[in-house]
N, C-alpha and C positions, 0 to 999 in steps of 0.2 A: 724138577730140581734145576735151578739156574746154574750153569757152569760159567766161571769167570771168562770173559772174552773182551777183546778190544781190537782196534785197527789203528794203523799209523801210515802216513805217507812217507816215502823215501825218495829223495832226489838223487839219481845216479848220473853223474856227469863224466864224460870221457872225451879224449881227443885221440883220433886215429889218423894214421898216415895211410892214405890210399896207395895201393900198389901200382896204380896207373892214374895219370892225370884225368880229372873230371871237369866237365863244363857245367854240369848240374847234378843234383841228387834227385833221382826219380822217386825212390821210396825207401823207408827204413821199417822193417818188420821186427818187432821186439817180443820176446817171451822170457819168462822166468823158468830156470831149471835148477835142479839140485837144492831145493829150498828145505832147510832144516830149522828146528827150533829146540830150545832148552829152557825149561821152566826153573826160575829161581824165585825167591820170596818176592811176591808182588810184582814180578816182571817176567817177560819172555824175551830171551835173546834169540835172534834169528840170523841166518846167513843164506846166501844163494848166489846164483850166477844169472846175470842179465845177458841173454844171447840175442844178438842182433844180426839180421841179414840186411846188408846195405846194397842197394841197387843204384847205380849211377851211370850217367851218359858220358862216354869217353869223348876225346877230341875228334875222333873219326866218326862219331854219331852212333856207334854201337853201345848197347847197354852191357855193363859189366857188373860183377857181384863180388862182394867181400864180406866175410863173416867176422864177428868180433864177440868175445866173451869178456864181461866185466864182473868181477866179484864185488859183492856188497854185503854189508852187515848192519845190524842195528838192534834196538830193543824197543819194547813198548811196555808201559806201565799197565799192569793187570791187577787191580785191587782184588785181594783174596786168593791169588794164585799161590799154590803150595809148592815149595821147592821139590824137585825130583818127580813131579807128576808128569804124565804124558801130555802132549799137546797136539792139536790139529792146526795146520797152517795152510793158507791159500794166498795167492797173489793175483792182482789184476793190474795190467798196464793202463794207466789213466791218461797219459800225455806223452807225446814224443815230439821233440823240437830239435832243430839242427842249424848250423851255420857252416857253409863251405867257405873257409877263410881264404884259401888259395886252392889251386887245382889239386893239391894232394893232402891238404889238412882239413879235417872235418871235426867240428866240435858238436857233441850231442848231449842233450838233456832229456832224461826219461823220468817220469814220475810213476812210481810203483806204489800201489796201496797193498799193504800187508794186513791180512785178517788172521787173528789167532784165537784159539779157544783152549783152555786148559781142562784136563780131565782130573780134577782134584781127587787125590787118594788112589788113582789108578796109575800104575807104572806101566810103561810100555815104550815102544820106539815108533818114531815117525818114519814111514817108508814110502818110496815112490811106487805107485801102482800104474803100470802101463800094460798094453796088450801083449808085450813080449816078455821073455825072461830077462831079469835084471839082477845084477849082483851089487850089493851095497853093504855097508857096515852098520850094525845095530848096537843096541845096548851092550856095554862092556867090551866094545871092539870085537865082537864075535861076528865073523862073516856070515851073511845070510843071503838067501836067494828068494826072489819073488817068482811065482809061476802064474800063468794066465788065469788059473782057477781061484786065485786070491789067497792061497795058503802059503805061508812063509815058513821055511824050515831053516834051521841053522845047519852048519856043516856037521854038527854033532847030533845029539839025540833030542834036542829041544825043538818044539814046534810053536809057531806063532800063528794066530788067526786074525784076520781083518775084522775090526769092529765097525767100520763104516766104509761105504763105497768111495770110489775116486771122485775128487772134486773136478768140476768141469774145466776150470782154468789151470789148476796146478797139478792134477793127477796125484794128489797126495791123500793118504789115509793113515789111520792109526792102527797099530797091531798090538795085541796083548798076548802075554804068555798063555799058552793053552795047556 
């Protein structure tokens, strides 16, 4: 059975004021965090946080670090997607570019490719799967916890079981009511 799926590129631009003057940017490491999706008729709406680690050379020659989180959101057309279905989502950083405008102003451009797949007819929640315990909010704003063994339980009596393993880049999986 073919499940509706699609991908889209998102350009995330930001300007950050560095806490210390820089003579040059050494490196910017980017990753996507807290990626979620919601299925509506023939579309998937997504949102996440682009987390960046900025390494730069100060005027005294030492390397400094500054972190930045930038929220982003968007949607992708997914022909055949059924509103309310569960979805799987993953993200890959495709490109990072930057301009040091002056010693404290840094403009950054990051291209993120978002991959989505809908699980038509299956309801569920998309949850982060990481090697430590995590607390997050799931369907119906019920607080849930993830454990390293992959079983997700609500604070009440309902249990959720992981349907698929963590994705290499996004560490996301889909869970369904058990």
